[in-house]
C-alpha positions as CSV (number, residue, x, y, z in Angstrom):
1,M,0.0,0.0,0.0
2,I,1.3,3.5,-0.9
3,T,1.6,5.9,1.9
4,Y,2.1,9.7,1.8
5,S,3.8,12.0,4.2
6,I,2.7,15.6,4.8
7,Y,4.5,18.3,6.7
8,V,2.5,21.2,8.1
9,V,4.5,24.4,8.8
10,D,2.5,27.1,10.7
11,D,3.4,29.2,13.7
12,E,-0.2,28.9,15.0
13,E,-0.4,25.9,17.4
14,L,-4.2,25.5,16.8
15,I,-3.7,25.0,13.1
16,R,-0.9,22.4,13.7
17,E,-3.0,20.5,16.1
18,A,-6.1,20.6,13.9
19,S,-4.1,19.4,10.9
20,L,-2.6,16.6,12.9
21,L,-6.0,15.5,14.1
22,T,-7.8,15.7,10.8
23,L,-5.1,14.7,8.2
24,G,-3.3,12.2,10.5
25,K,-6.2,9.7,10.1
26,V,-5.2,9.2,6.4
27,Y,-1.6,10.4,6.0
28,C,1.7,10.4,7.9
29,V,1.7,14.0,9.3
30,E,4.4,16.0,11.1
31,T,4.1,19.6,12.2
32,F,6.6,22.4,12.5
33,A,6.5,25.9,13.8
34,T,9.3,27.3,11.6
35,G,10.6,26.9,8.1
36,E,14.1,26.1,9.4
37,T,12.9,23.0,11.3
38,C,10.9,21.8,8.3
39,I,13.9,22.0,6.0
40,E,16.1,20.2,8.5
41,A,13.5,17.4,8.7
42,I,13.2,17.1,4.9
43,Q,16.9,16.5,4.6
44,T,16.6,13.2,6.5
45,H,13.0,12.2,5.8
46,P,11.7,13.8,2.6
47,A,8.0,14.6,2.5
48,D,5.6,14.2,-0.4
49,L,3.7,17.5,0.4
50,V,4.3,20.5,2.5
51,L,1.5,22.8,3.8
52,L,3.4,26.0,4.3
53,D,2.3,29.2,6.0
54,I,3.4,32.4,4.2
55,G,3.6,34.5,7.3
56,L,6.2,32.6,9.4
57,P,8.6,34.1,12.0
58,G,12.3,34.0,11.1
59,M,12.6,32.5,7.6
60,S,9.4,33.6,5.8
61,G,7.1,31.2,3.9
62,I,8.3,32.5,0.6
63,E,12.0,32.0,1.6
64,T,11.2,28.5,2.8
65,L,9.4,27.7,-0.5
66,K,12.5,28.9,-2.4
67,E,14.8,26.7,-0.4
68,I,12.5,23.6,-0.6
69,K,12.1,23.9,-4.4
70,K,15.8,24.5,-4.8
71,R,17.0,21.5,-2.8
72,F,14.0,19.1,-3.0
73,P,12.2,19.9,-6.4
74,D,10.0,16.8,-6.2
75,V,8.3,18.0,-3.0
76,L,4.9,19.6,-3.6
77,V,4.0,22.7,-1.6
78,I,0.6,24.2,-0.9
79,M,0.8,27.7,0.6
80,I,-1.3,28.9,3.5
81,T,-2.0,32.7,3.6
82,A,-3.9,34.8,6.1
83,N,-5.4,37.0,3.4
84,D,-6.0,36.8,-0.3
85,D,-2.9,38.7,-1.2
86,I,-2.8,38.3,-5.0
87,E,0.8,39.5,-5.4
88,T,2.2,37.2,-2.8
89,V,0.2,34.3,-4.2
90,I,1.4,34.9,-7.7
91,T,5.0,35.1,-6.4
92,A,4.5,31.8,-4.6
93,M,3.1,30.1,-7.7
94,K,5.9,31.4,-9.9
95,L,8.4,29.9,-7.4
96,G,6.8,26.5,-7.8
97,A,4.0,26.3,-5.3
98,Y,1.3,23.7,-6.3
99,D,-1.7,25.6,-4.9
100,Y,-2.7,27.9,-2.0
101,V,-5.4,28.1,0.6
102,V,-6.7,31.1,2.6
103,K,-7.3,31.2,6.4
104,P,-9.5,30.4,8.1
105,I,-8.9,27.0,6.5
106,N,-11.9,24.9,5.4
107,M,-10.6,21.4,6.2
108,D,-12.9,19.7,3.7
109,A,-11.7,21.9,0.9
110,L,-8.1,21.5,2.0
111,E,-8.4,17.7,1.8
112,V,-9.7,17.9,-1.7
113,N,-6.6,20.1,-2.6
114,I,-4.3,17.6,-0.9
115,R,-5.9,14.6,-2.8
116,N,-5.5,16.5,-6.1
117,A,-1.8,17.3,-5.3
118,L,-0.9,13.8,-4.2
119,G,-2.6,12.4,-7.3
120,T,0.2,14.0,-9.3
121,I,2.8,11.9,-7.6
122,K,0.8,8.7,-7.4
123,L,2.3,7.4,-10.6
124,R,5.8,8.2,-9.4
125,K,5.1,6.3,-6.2
126,E,3.7,3.3,-8.1
127,V,6.8,3.3,-10.3
128,Q,9.1,3.5,-7.2
129,V,7.3,0.5,-5.6
130,L,7.6,-1.6,-8.8
131,Q,11.3,-0.7,-9.2
132,E,12.0,-1.6,-5.6
133,K,10.1,-4.9,-6.1
134,Y,12.1,-5.7,-9.2
135,L,15.4,-4.9,-7.6
136,K,14.5,-7.0,-4.5
137,E,13.6,-10.0,-6.7
138,N,16.9,-9.8,-8.5
139,L,18.9,-8.9,-5.5
140,P,21.2,-11.9,-5.4
141,Y,23.3,-10.6,-8.2
142,F,24.0,-7.5,-6.1
143,I,24.3,-9.1,-2.7
144,G,27.5,-8.1,-0.9
145,E,29.4,-5.1,0.5
146,S,32.5,-5.4,-1.6
147,D,33.7,-2.0,-2.9
148,T,33.6,-3.2,-6.5
149,I,29.9,-4.1,-6.5
150,Q,29.0,-1.0,-4.5
151,E,30.7,1.1,-7.1
152,V,28.7,-0.6,-9.9
153,M,25.4,-0.2,-8.1
154,H,26.1,3.5,-7.5
155,L,27.0,4.0,-11.1
156,I,23.9,2.2,-12.3
157,E,21.7,4.5,-10.1
158,M,23.3,7.6,-11.7
159,V,23.2,6.2,-15.3
160,A,19.6,5.3,-15.0
161,K,18.5,8.9,-14.5
162,S,19.1,9.6,-18.2
163,P,16.3,8.4,-20.5
164,D,18.4,8.1,-23.7
165,A,22.2,8.1,-23.0
166,S,23.8,5.0,-24.5
167,V,25.3,2.5,-22.1
168,L,28.0,-0.1,-22.8
169,I,28.3,-2.9,-20.2
170,L,31.6,-4.8,-20.2
171,G,32.2,-8.1,-18.3
172,E,32.9,-11.7,-18.5
173,T,30.3,-14.4,-19.2
174,G,27.9,-14.9,-16.3
175,T,28.6,-11.7,-14.5
176,G,25.0,-10.5,-14.9
177,K,25.2,-8.0,-17.7
178,E,21.6,-8.5,-18.8
179,L,20.5,-8.0,-15.3
180,I,22.4,-4.7,-15.0
181,A,20.9,-3.6,-18.3
182,S,17.4,-4.3,-17.0
183,C,18.2,-2.5,-13.7
184,V,19.2,0.6,-15.8
185,H,15.9,0.3,-17.6
186,Y,13.7,-0.2,-14.5
187,Q,15.3,2.7,-12.7
188,S,15.1,5.1,-15.6
189,P,12.3,7.4,-16.9
190,N,11.7,4.7,-19.6
191,F,10.5,2.3,-16.9
192,K,6.9,2.3,-18.4
193,G,8.2,1.3,-21.8
194,P,9.3,-2.3,-22.8
195,F,12.7,-3.9,-22.1
196,V,13.6,-5.9,-25.1
197,P,16.8,-8.1,-24.8
198,V,18.4,-9.6,-27.9
199,N,21.5,-11.8,-28.2
200,C,23.3,-10.6,-31.3
201,S,25.5,-13.8,-31.4
202,A,22.3,-16.0,-31.6
203,I,21.0,-14.4,-34.8
204,P,22.7,-15.4,-38.1
205,D,24.4,-12.5,-40.0
206,N,22.1,-12.8,-42.9
207,I,19.0,-11.9,-40.9
208,I,20.4,-9.7,-38.1
209,E,19.5,-6.4,-40.0
210,S,15.9,-7.5,-40.6
211,E,15.6,-8.6,-37.0
212,L,16.8,-5.3,-35.6
213,F,15.2,-2.9,-38.1
214,G,12.4,-4.9,-39.6
215,Y,11.6,-5.1,-43.3
216,E,9.0,-3.8,-45.8
217,K,6.6,-6.1,-47.6
218,G,8.1,-7.9,-50.5
219,A,11.7,-7.0,-49.3
220,F,13.0,-10.4,-50.2
221,S,11.9,-13.9,-51.2
222,G,9.9,-15.5,-48.4
223,A,9.3,-12.3,-46.6
224,D,6.0,-11.8,-44.7
225,P,3.6,-10.1,-47.1
226,A,2.7,-7.6,-44.4
227,G,6.3,-6.7,-43.6
228,K,7.9,-7.0,-40.2
229,K,8.4,-4.7,-37.2
230,G,12.0,-4.7,-36.0
231,L,13.3,-5.1,-32.4
232,I,14.2,-1.4,-32.3
233,E,10.6,-0.5,-33.0
234,A,9.4,-3.2,-30.5
235,A,11.3,-1.3,-27.8
236,I,9.9,2.1,-28.6
237,D,9.9,4.4,-25.6
238,G,11.8,1.7,-23.7
239,T,15.1,0.0,-23.8
240,L,16.7,-2.3,-26.4
241,F,19.5,-4.4,-24.9
242,L,22.0,-5.6,-27.4
243,D,23.9,-8.5,-25.8
244,E,27.2,-9.5,-27.5
245,V,27.1,-6.4,-29.6
246,G,30.6,-7.2,-30.8
247,D,29.1,-10.0,-33.0
248,L,27.2,-7.5,-35.1
249,S,28.1,-7.4,-38.8
250,L,29.6,-4.3,-40.2
251,A,26.5,-3.5,-42.2
252,A,24.3,-3.8,-39.2
253,Q,26.8,-1.6,-37.2
254,A,26.5,1.1,-39.8
255,K,22.7,1.2,-39.5
256,L,22.9,1.1,-35.7
257,L,25.2,4.0,-35.7
258,R,22.8,6.1,-37.8
259,F,20.0,5.3,-35.4
260,L,22.1,6.2,-32.3
261,E,23.1,9.6,-33.9
262,N,19.7,10.8,-34.9
263,G,17.0,8.2,-34.1
264,E,16.4,7.4,-37.8
265,Y,16.5,4.2,-39.6
266,Y,15.2,2.4,-42.8
267,K,13.7,-1.0,-42.8
268,V,15.3,-3.6,-45.0
269,G,14.0,-3.2,-48.6
270,G,12.4,0.2,-47.9
271,T,13.0,3.8,-48.7
272,R,10.8,5.3,-46.0
273,K,12.6,6.9,-43.1
274,Y,11.5,6.0,-39.6
275,R,12.2,8.0,-36.5
276,I,11.5,6.7,-33.0
277,K,12.8,7.0,-29.5
278,T,14.4,3.9,-28.1
279,R,17.3,3.7,-25.6
280,I,20.2,1.4,-26.6
281,V,22.1,-0.5,-23.9
282,A,24.8,-2.8,-25.2
283,A,27.0,-5.4,-23.7
284,T,29.9,-7.7,-24.6
285,N,32.5,-10.0,-23.1
286,K,34.9,-9.3,-25.9
287,D,37.7,-6.7,-26.2
288,L,36.1,-4.1,-28.4
289,D,39.3,-2.1,-28.6
290,Q,41.0,-5.1,-30.1
291,L,38.1,-5.6,-32.6
292,V,38.3,-1.9,-33.6
293,E,42.1,-2.3,-34.3
294,K,41.3,-5.4,-36.4
295,E,38.6,-3.3,-38.2
296,L,35.9,-5.8,-37.2
297,F,34.1,-3.2,-35.2
298,R,33.5,0.5,-36.1
299,R,35.4,2.9,-34.0
300,D,32.7,5.6,-34.3
301,L,30.0,3.1,-33.2
302,Y,32.2,2.1,-30.2
303,Y,32.6,5.7,-29.0
304,R,28.8,6.3,-29.6
305,L,27.8,3.1,-27.6
306,A,30.3,3.9,-24.8
307,T,28.8,7.2,-23.8
308,I,28.7,5.6,-20.4
309,K,30.7,2.4,-19.7
310,V,29.9,0.0,-16.8
311,E,32.5,-2.6,-16.1
312,V,31.1,-5.5,-14.2
313,P,33.4,-7.2,-11.7
314,T,34.0,-10.9,-12.0
315,L,33.0,-13.1,-9.1
316,N,36.6,-13.8,-8.4
317,R,37.1,-10.1,-7.6
318,R,34.3,-10.3,-5.0
319,P,35.2,-13.3,-2.8
320,H,33.5,-12.0,0.2
321,D,30.2,-11.9,-1.7
322,I,30.3,-15.6,-2.7
323,I,28.8,-17.2,0.4
324,P,25.9,-14.7,0.8
325,M,24.9,-15.3,-2.8
326,A,25.3,-19.0,-2.4
327,Q,23.1,-19.0,0.7
328,H,20.4,-17.0,-1.2
329,F,20.5,-19.5,-4.1
330,L,20.3,-22.3,-1.6
331,A,17.1,-20.9,-0.1
332,E,15.7,-20.3,-3.6
333,F,16.3,-23.9,-4.8
334,S,15.4,-25.5,-1.5
335,R,11.9,-24.0,-1.9
336,K,11.7,-24.9,-5.6
337,Y,12.6,-28.6,-5.1
338,G,11.0,-29.1,-1.7
339,K,14.3,-29.7,0.1
340,T,15.2,-28.8,3.7
341,F,18.8,-27.7,3.5
342,T,19.8,-25.7,6.5
343,G,23.1,-24.2,5.3
344,I,26.5,-24.7,3.8
345,G,29.2,-26.7,5.6
346,G,32.4,-25.0,6.7
347,E,34.7,-27.1,4.4
348,T,32.3,-26.4,1.5
349,K,32.3,-22.6,2.2
350,H,36.1,-22.7,2.0
351,A,36.0,-24.6,-1.3
352,L,33.4,-22.1,-2.8
353,T,35.5,-19.1,-1.9
354,G,38.7,-20.7,-3.2
355,H,37.1,-21.9,-6.5
356,V,38.0,-20.1,-9.8
357,W,34.7,-19.0,-11.2
358,K,35.1,-19.0,-14.9
359,G,31.3,-18.8,-15.4
360,N,30.9,-16.2,-12.6
361,I,27.5,-15.8,-10.9
362,R,25.7,-18.0,-13.5
363,E,28.1,-20.8,-12.7
364,L,27.6,-20.4,-8.9
365,R,23.8,-20.4,-9.3
366,N,23.8,-23.5,-11.5
367,L,26.2,-25.3,-9.1
368,I,24.0,-24.6,-6.1
369,E,20.9,-25.8,-8.0
370,R,22.8,-29.0,-8.8
371,A,23.8,-29.5,-5.2
372,V,20.2,-29.0,-3.9
373,L,18.8,-31.3,-6.6
374,L,21.2,-34.1,-5.9
375,G,22.1,-33.6,-2.3
376,Q,20.3,-35.1,0.8
377,G,21.2,-32.3,3.3
378,P,20.9,-31.0,5.9
379,E,24.0,-29.0,4.7
380,I,25.5,-28.8,1.2
381,S,28.6,-30.9,1.0
382,L,31.6,-31.0,-1.3
383,Q,30.2,-34.1,-2.8
384,D,26.9,-32.3,-3.6
385,L,28.9,-29.6,-5.4
386,G,30.8,-32.2,-7.4
387,F,34.1,-30.9,-6.1
388,D,35.0,-34.3,-4.7
389,S,33.4,-36.5,-7.2
390,P,34.9,-39.8,-8.6
391,A,35.4,-38.1,-12.0
392,Q,37.6,-35.4,-10.4
393,T,39.7,-37.8,-8.3
394,A,40.1,-40.6,-10.9
395,A,43.5,-39.5,-11.9
396,D,44.8,-39.6,-8.4
397,S,43.1,-42.7,-7.1
398,P,44.2,-46.3,-7.9
399,N,40.8,-47.7,-7.0
400,V,38.6,-45.7,-9.2
401,A,35.1,-47.0,-10.0
402,A,34.5,-48.8,-13.3
403,P,32.8,-46.6,-15.9
404,A,29.4,-48.2,-15.4
405,E,29.6,-47.9,-11.7
406,E,30.9,-44.3,-11.9
407,A,28.0,-43.4,-14.2
408,A,25.5,-44.9,-11.8
409,N,27.0,-43.0,-8.9
410,A,26.7,-39.8,-10.8
411,F,22.9,-39.9,-10.7
412,P,20.6,-39.6,-7.7
413,D,18.7,-42.6,-6.3
414,I,15.0,-42.9,-6.5
415,T,13.7,-42.4,-3.0
416,P,10.5,-43.8,-1.5
417,H,9.1,-40.3,-2.2
418,G,9.9,-40.6,-5.9
419,L,12.2,-38.6,-8.2
420,D,11.5,-35.4,-10.1
421,L,12.8,-36.6,-13.4
422,P,11.7,-33.6,-15.5
423,A,13.5,-31.2,-13.0
424,L,16.6,-33.4,-13.3
425,H,16.5,-33.3,-17.1
426,E,16.1,-29.6,-17.0
427,S,19.0,-29.2,-14.6
428,M,21.2,-31.4,-16.8
429,D,20.2,-29.5,-19.9
430,R,20.9,-26.2,-18.2
431,H,24.3,-27.4,-17.1
432,Y,25.5,-28.6,-20.5
433,F,24.0,-25.8,-22.5
434,Q,25.7,-23.2,-20.2
435,K,29.0,-25.2,-20.3
436,S,28.9,-25.3,-24.1
437,L,28.3,-21.5,-24.2
438,D,31.1,-20.8,-21.8
439,M,33.5,-23.0,-23.9
440,A,32.4,-21.2,-27.1
441,D,32.7,-17.7,-25.5
442,G,29.0,-17.1,-25.9
443,N,28.9,-18.0,-29.6
444,A,25.7,-19.9,-30.0
445,A,26.7,-21.6,-33.4
446,K,29.9,-23.0,-31.9
447,A,28.1,-24.1,-28.7
448,A,25.5,-25.9,-30.8
449,R,28.3,-27.8,-32.6
450,L,29.8,-28.8,-29.3
451,L,26.5,-30.5,-28.3
452,N,26.1,-32.0,-31.8
453,M,22.9,-30.0,-32.4
454,S,21.6,-27.9,-35.2
455,Y,21.8,-24.1,-34.6
456,Y,18.0,-23.7,-34.6
457,A,17.4,-26.7,-32.3
458,F,20.0,-25.3,-29.9
459,R,18.3,-21.8,-30.1
460,R,14.9,-23.3,-29.3
461,C,16.2,-25.2,-26.3
462,R,18.2,-22.2,-25.1
463,E,15.1,-20.0,-25.2
464,K,13.1,-22.6,-23.3
465,L,15.8,-22.8,-20.6
466,S,15.9,-18.9,-20.5
467,L,19.7,-18.9,-20.9
């Protein structure tokens, strides 16, 4: 439920008490006798609305209004005046006052004014609630107090204030680049618009332009007779996230640069110019400077995309954040699979913090999911993580299990309560699909070949797994 705070500033005690008694039934109300005390309170606990008497002792109501609007522009102010002084009222309105009321105050009329004023910030409050909900649900990626992640979070907060500045997110596979892009979107003025992610490496070069910019009817053989809307248009008034932007063809790069510079583009096979507003956030795990030197990526596009650069730290640079994240994932998957894990063993914690995380947060999440699915509890052990499995120790042990026995030991037993085979299949698919992508540096075509699958079958399964 959305709540509103109102500050009442008046040197008459009777008005302060009446306001507290009447308005306090609906709103969080605080009263002040001077403008100075009100401003001091706003610094630590910002109000949504201030009822401000013009004729205050010390700092006048007009001076207080100036200071409030200068330092806290989002705070609404309704002026209270002892007489209908038109000049003073006009001055107050020019300085940013929302409205005014004349003493003696009609409380019924004042409540109507207050409802109207608060109605103007209702949408802002709703957006704030949704943003906080989104960030809370995705918190595990930002759990921790390490300086590196705190710096990233602070930068995201500042970057998000702009509705159209391009952002380039740099980081290794699995560091949460798409999540950061979505956080930029959900904290920005574009929050009400769509967030459209696209993996550039997952779309063949011959169709990437039509996917991004769409095509006109009859643009090529086999084209939809009605034409097609591109992803840039699908993200209108929102954010288009281009993951693995380094895999774009040079032709697509040229079109993207034109759009970034003036918001204009042409659909494939068309001559009509389109102009829309869509924010571009891009990401890559490749060295774009190196690609620029090899003339595989346009230098001008690189500079245009990198208006603001966000470098995401690897999990190995945040060792103190590993266990809090692992515990969060443990609770998440314990609920999902109906397990009763109580924690992570001390030896296991040591192994987790000492592990080299090539797949970063994604690898940690998948590892904890595997441990919950295969483990019996009550704590996650090294065996559950696979850190002490027969496959890993075979080279050092003279009494290794035979291949058939080893394969049998690798799978969980069917308990009297049964086995969730679909969940096990999904977990295995997720593990091997992610492993193949990591080995192929995110290149979907190469990853598909590693799994002996066609590109399109790989893409369908990948989308189903939300990888």
